[in-house]
C-alpha positions, 0 to 999 in steps of 0.5 A: 690045639685042634688042627685044620681039616683038609678042607679048611687048609684048602680054603686057607691056602686059597686065601694065601694064593689071592694075596696080590688080589687082596692087596690090590683091593685094599689099595683101590679102596684107600685111593677112593676118598670116603670121608665122613664130614657131618652132616654129609659123607663121601662114601658113595664112590667106595660103595659103588666100587665095591659093588662092581668088584663083587659083581665082577666075581659073580657075587650079587649085592645091593645098595641100601638107600637110608633115606628110603628105608622104612622104620629107620628114622623111627627106631629108638637107636636112630640119632639125628644130631643137631647143629654141627652134628646133624646127619644127612644120608642122601647119596650115602648108601649101605652095601650088603651081600649074602652068601646063602647057606643050605640051611640049618647053620648059623649066620655070620655077619662080616661088618665094616664101615666105609667112611673114614675121618677127614684128617689134616692132609698137611701133616701127611708125609705121603699122599693120603690117597696114594695107597703107597706100599713101603715094605710091609706097610700100605699107607693111606687114609683109612688103611688101618681103620678099616679099609684093610680089614674090609678088603680081608673080609671081602676076600674071605667072602669071595674065596668061600663063594668060589669053593666047591662046597656049601655052608649050612649057614649064611655069611653076610658081608656089609659095608656101612656108612657113618660109623665115625663121629659116633654116627652108627645109623648106617649100622642100624640101617642094615639091621632094620633092613633085615641083614641080621644073624647069629654073630658079627665080626668087626675088623676094627684095628686090633692088631690081630687081638680078639676083642670080646668086649668094647668100651662106651663113651660120653662126650660132654662140653663144660662151659664157664660163662661170664661177660665179654668186653674190655675194662677200658672204663674200669668195668670189673670183668672176670676172664673165664680163660684165667679160671678154666684151669681150676675146672680142668684140675677138678676134672683130673680129680674126678678121674680118681672118683671114676676109677673107684666107682666103675664096675669091674669087667673081667676083660679089662681086669689088667687095665690100670685105667680102664675108663679114662677121661680125656680133655680133647678140646679147649676153646675161647673166642676165635683168632679172626679180625672180625672178632673184637679184641675182648675178654671172651664171654665163655671158655669151653672144655670137651670131656671124652669119658670112656665107660665100662660095659654095664654103665648107663649114661644116666649114671655117668651124668649123675656122677659128673654133675654131682661132682661139679656141684661140689667143686663149685661149692668149694671153689669161690673163683668158679662161683663168679661164672655160670657153669653149664654142660651140654651133651654132644654126639650120641651115647655109645654104651659099652658091652661084652660077649660071654667067653663061652659064646660060640663066636668067641670060642671059634674066633679064639681057636681059629686065630690061634691056629693061624698065628701059631700061638694061644689067643685069649679074648680081651677088651677093646680100648675103644668104643665102636658100633658093636652096641647096635648089634647087641641091641638086636641080640647079635653078639659082636666081636672085634678082630682087625689087622696090625697097623698104626696111625689110626685117625692120624697122618701116615696111617698104615696097615701091615700087609701080612696081617691082612692075609692072616686076617682073611684066612682067619675070617674064612676058616672062622666062617666055615666053623661057625656057619657049618658045612652042609 
């Protein structure tokens, strides 16, 4: 395994020497509520804070107003959403900063999302915005996804800015809005605004594992619809709740159908169920006194279908609907209802970066050196906004810190992994962008 050069070791040591500053930045970010609750979001305060932090270190950055960005809403990837998924970007700017190289090198993008999920605060044992440190753990909403990784990338960017050498290529550091809930219009906006490069690294939670592939996802609501009421006068009413189990069992069998049809992707070759189907939500009626005591008109189950790189939403939809037609045809109980489907959120395609891509090779090598062990890129167990970069011909890979509790109570990030991550980012940028 190649060893550090003297200048690379100097940079890694400088990152290590800034540990207190790195942890303080992660804490400050966690303390700012940047929840994404469509149609709006609260990212602005976080973006303004980070812009001030950069400015105090003589790093210029800009806030990008998505509502006034020419070409954004007209772009084919722009997702408007409808009813409860509608998006509004007033007062929700992106941030972008560029460390300009001397020329002739490759440009690397450090890309983070500022928004977090909202979460159920009642389930937390700690203050979700307290940024409390217990041992090696920094607790807080978004600490793992992805404000810890954001702080690590910001620190790598700051250290490289201060060193007395120049890179040949540029480094772009960005924090975007609306990544959660399959938004991704924020990630799109910075591409439309011209902050593009030769590769991107996203610090999604990965436990310091390099992910060169990512999954896709399709969210579909299936509804059994009948007739609401109570049979006090002897009417014959069929309750969809009584029969939703047949549909659920059918979906379970559809999982087996999917496993036989999915394309084989090398990054997921060791995954026994690389494209699972989750049933996340089940709804019929409401527990309110203004809702009549009655058999519900309909019962809906939400399917979250993960997909492999190379699959299209047309293929997924066709597989499911063809299967459901057969399920209803052989299940008389389901024929009593109207079975409908509705696509929710945007289609997130999967993707992967070739193993011989420069960003994959540099990141594997550098991560291995920092961690002291061999590192081989594999596939992420989740979808993300990396597909937007791929649409623009920019290979995007994932590398984030250790932690736990992502999207749940008492989320935390491991502090020592933030330091390791920042070192990896700094040295990777030097190797990928080149020295002038």
